[in-house]
C-alpha positions in Angstrom: 127.1 -73.2 -84.0 128.1 -69.8 -82.6 124.6 -68.6 -82.3 122.8 -71.6 -81.0 125.5 -73.5 -79.1 128.3 -71.3 -77.9 126.1 -68.2 -77.6 123.8 -70.0 -75.2 126.7 -70.7 -72.7 126.5 -68.3 -69.8 129.3 -66.0 -68.8 131.4 -67.3 -65.8 130.5 -66.2 -62.3 133.6 -63.9 -61.8 133.3 -62.3 -65.2 129.6 -61.9 -64.7 130.1 -60.2 -61.4 132.6 -57.8 -62.9 130.2 -57.0 -65.8 127.4 -56.5 -63.3 129.5 -54.0 -61.2 130.3 -52.2 -64.5 126.6 -52.0 -65.4 125.7 -50.7 -61.9 128.5 -48.2 -62.0 127.9 -46.9 -65.5 124.1 -47.2 -66.0 122.8 -47.2 -62.4 122.6 -43.4 -62.2 120.1 -40.7 -63.5 122.7 -39.2 -65.9 122.8 -42.5 -67.8 119.0 -42.5 -68.0 119.0 -39.0 -69.5 121.5 -40.2 -72.1 119.2 -43.1 -72.9 116.7 -40.6 -74.3 118.8 -40.7 -77.4 116.7 -43.7 -78.4 113.9 -41.3 -79.2 116.4 -39.4 -81.5 117.3 -42.7 -83.2 113.6 -43.3 -83.9 113.4 -39.9 -85.4 116.3 -40.7 -87.8 114.9 -44.1 -88.7 111.1 -43.5 -88.7 110.7 -39.8 -89.2 109.7 -36.9 -86.9 106.0 -37.2 -87.2 105.9 -41.0 -86.8 108.2 -40.7 -83.7 106.1 -38.0 -82.2 102.9 -40.1 -82.7 104.8 -43.1 -81.4 105.5 -41.3 -78.1 101.8 -41.3 -77.4 100.1 -44.0 -79.5 100.8 -47.5 -78.3 99.6 -50.3 -80.6 102.4 -52.5 -79.4 104.8 -52.4 -76.4 108.2 -53.7 -75.7 106.6 -55.9 -73.0 104.4 -57.5 -75.6 107.4 -58.2 -77.7 109.2 -59.7 -74.7 112.2 -57.3 -74.9 111.6 -55.1 -71.9 113.3 -57.4 -69.4 116.5 -57.4 -71.4 117.7 -53.8 -72.0 120.6 -55.1 -74.1 122.0 -58.5 -74.8 125.5 -57.5 -73.6 124.4 -56.6 -70.1 121.9 -59.4 -69.6 122.5 -60.6 -66.1 121.6 -63.8 -64.4 124.5 -64.0 -61.9 124.7 -63.3 -58.2 124.4 -59.5 -58.6 121.5 -59.6 -61.0 119.0 -58.4 -58.4 121.3 -55.5 -57.6 121.6 -54.6 -61.3 117.8 -54.6 -61.7 117.4 -52.5 -58.5 119.9 -49.8 -59.7 118.5 -49.7 -63.3 115.0 -49.2 -61.9 116.1 -46.7 -59.2 118.1 -44.5 -61.7 115.2 -44.3 -64.1 117.2 -46.1 -66.8 114.7 -48.9 -67.2 111.8 -46.5 -67.5 113.6 -44.4 -70.1 114.7 -47.5 -72.0 111.0 -48.7 -72.1 110.0 -45.3 -73.4 112.6 -45.4 -76.1 111.7 -49.0 -77.1 107.9 -48.3 -77.1 108.4 -45.1 -79.1 110.6 -46.8 -81.7 108.3 -49.8 -82.0 105.2 -47.7 -82.6 106.9 -45.2 -84.9 108.2 -48.1 -87.0 104.6 -49.5 -87.2 103.3 -46.2 -88.3 106.1 -45.9 -90.9 105.4 -49.4 -92.1 101.7 -48.8 -92.2 102.2 -45.6 -94.3 104.5 -47.3 -96.8 102.2 -50.4 -97.0 99.1 -48.3 -97.8 100.6 -45.6 -99.9 103.4 -47.4 -101.8 102.9 -51.2 -101.7 105.5 -51.7 -104.3 108.2 -50.0 -102.2 107.1 -51.9 -99.2 107.6 -55.2 -101.1 111.0 -54.0 -102.2 112.1 -53.2 -98.7 110.5 -56.1 -96.8 109.8 -58.7 -99.4 113.0 -60.7 -98.8 112.4 -60.7 -95.1 108.8 -61.9 -95.1 108.7 -63.8 -98.4 105.2 -65.2 -99.0 103.8 -63.4 -95.9 104.6 -59.8 -97.2 101.0 -59.3 -98.6 99.5 -60.5 -95.4 101.8 -58.3 -93.4 100.8 -55.3 -95.5 97.1 -56.1 -94.9 97.7 -56.4 -91.2 99.6 -53.2 -90.9 97.0 -51.3 -93.0 94.1 -52.6 -90.8 95.9 -51.9 -87.6 95.8 -55.5 -86.4 98.6 -56.7 -84.1 99.3 -60.2 -85.5 102.4 -62.4 -85.3 103.7 -60.9 -88.6 103.3 -57.4 -87.2 105.1 -58.4 -84.0 107.9 -59.9 -86.1 108.0 -56.8 -88.2 108.3 -54.6 -85.1 111.0 -57.0 -83.6 113.0 -56.8 -86.8 112.9 -53.0 -86.9 113.9 -52.7 -83.2 116.7 -55.3 -83.5 118.1 -53.3 -86.4 119.0 -50.4 -84.0 119.4 -52.2 -80.6 121.1 -55.5 -79.7 118.1 -57.1 -78.1 119.0 -60.7 -78.8 122.0 -62.9 -79.5 121.4 -62.5 -83.2 122.6 -58.9 -83.1 126.0 -59.5 -81.4 129.3 -60.4 -83.1 130.4 -64.0 -83.6 133.4 -63.4 -81.2 130.9 -62.4 -78.5 129.0 -65.6 -79.0 132.1 -67.9 -79.0 133.9 -66.7 -75.9 131.6 -66.6 -72.9 134.0 -65.0 -70.4 135.3 -62.6 -73.2 131.8 -61.1 -73.3 133.0 -58.9 -70.4 134.9 -56.8 -73.0 131.7 -56.2 -75.0 129.9 -54.6 -72.0 128.2 -51.4 -73.1 129.8 -51.6 -76.6 127.2 -53.5 -78.6 125.4 -50.3 -79.6 128.6 -49.0 -81.2 129.3 -52.3 -82.9 
């Protein structure tokens, strides 16, 4: 109910405008873009230095292909009267470009890490991902090993990215979903949560 009913209700116009002004003020500047480079550091922690370095340059899959580039974070998703201004400032400040770099790097580093585990230690891969992919885990391992970008590989990349970034309503707290105007209090806090 919270995820698929209450969570789909939009934030009110006034609260949405306040949130958009917060977003413009806090993220619409080059300093915020520089801080966003921390996404590459998170990839290093999650996927390893070598995979992250390779992920910076090797692009098997992009955030655009996963459909997550238009939404930097669920808690600042804007569709209100100031949404064009939000998008302008996020682009002008460089924040959107750095966010894309971080997402693309993480996605591709995660694919490299998954490919390495699937080919070198299939048993470990099944222990880690078997519950998430059930009967499709063997097919996923084959797809990763062959370098194919299938629906299972995209789902794998989506799951890995959503584990470190709130890219959909599934990654936000139940209270966020249940109180549409109260979402204002979550602005720029979902990463910490």
